[in-house]
N, C-alpha and C positions, 0 to 999 in steps of 0.2 A: 566449536560447536557443530554439529551435523542436525539440519532441519527439514522438515518437508513442508512444503508451502502450498496450500490450496488457493488459488487466486482466482478471483473473477475476471474471467475474459470477455470482452465483448467489441466487436469490430468496429462499430458504429452504433448510434441512438436507435436506428431502426431494427438491428439484428437482435436477434435470441442470444443472449450470453449464456455461458455455462463456466463452472469451474474447470481448470486444468492445474494437475500437480506437478510440482517442480522440487528438486532438491538442490539444496546449497551445503557447502562443506567446509569445516575449518574457519567459521565465523568466529571472531573475537566477540568475548561478552562485553567488550567495552565499544563495540561497533553501534551506530545508532540504527534505527529501524531502516530509516531511509537509505543509509550507506549499504544495508545488507541488501535493500532492493537495487541498488546499482550494482551491487557484486552480481546478483541473479541476472540483471540486464546484459553485463558485460559477458557473462558466461553465454547466453542466449544469442548474442551478436556473434560470439566466436564458434558457435554451432550452426551459424546461418539462419538464426531464427528471430521473430520479430520480438523486441523488446516490451515489456509490459509497460504500459502508459500509466503514469501516476503524476499528480501535481505535486511539487515542491519549488518554493521561490526562496524564502529568506532564510528556511534552516536554521532559524533563530528562535521559534516559538512566537515570532509576531504575527506574520502575516494571514495565518489559518487555512492556506493553501492545502496542506498536507492531511487533511483529516478523512479517515479512513476507519472502518470498522474492522477491528482486529478481534479475533475469537469472539464476536458478538458483542464487544464493547468500543463505544467511540473513544477513539485514540489507543486502544489497547489496554493491557492488563494494570497500569499505573494510574494513580488519581493525580489531578490536577496538572496535567502537562499535555502538550501537543504531540500530534504522531513523531514530528522531527525531534522532540525532546526525549523521546522513548529509547533505550537500548536493550541489547540483545540479552542483558545479565538478567531481567524479567522473565527469559525463557530458559528452559532446561534442553541440556542435549538430547536429541532423539525428538522433541515436540513437533507436533502438528500444529501449523498455524494457519489459520483461515482469516485471508483478506478478501474484503469487500468494499465496494464505493460507500458511500452515503444511500442510504435507501427513503428516498423520498420525492414526493410528486413535484415538489420545488424545485428539486435538484436532478434533473434526468441525466441519465449515464451518456457521454459523450462517445467514450472509448476506455475499456477497459476499468481501471479505478478512476478514471477524470470524471467528474459531473458539471454540469453547467451551473455554474454560480451566479448567474445574472438576476435572478429575483433577490439574492442577496445582495448583491453588489449595488443594486438599484435603492435599498434603504439605506447605503452606507452613506 
């Protein structure tokens, strides 16, 4: 699959963010969404560019660290799953995928797709 990614980039909490466009090619439909972001980051590093910051911990659908808005939906187009359980087969070749951090005053952006989860962690 070849995909166009519009990803929210924000260098730090005080900076103004913006969407940047990236392209990934030859992504297997069996690749998880986070693995696809890993592939993008490897490509960016190989090009001498800064990788996209995103949270990922267990990659087993347990920790909740990987929460993103994907095409306007929490965790993406599938239901009752976390982002790390989302696979690229839910998308079509040539799709544009918009990837954003959670938009909530309680979870301010730290960098790119990473948000400050302190408010949530306090209630756990």
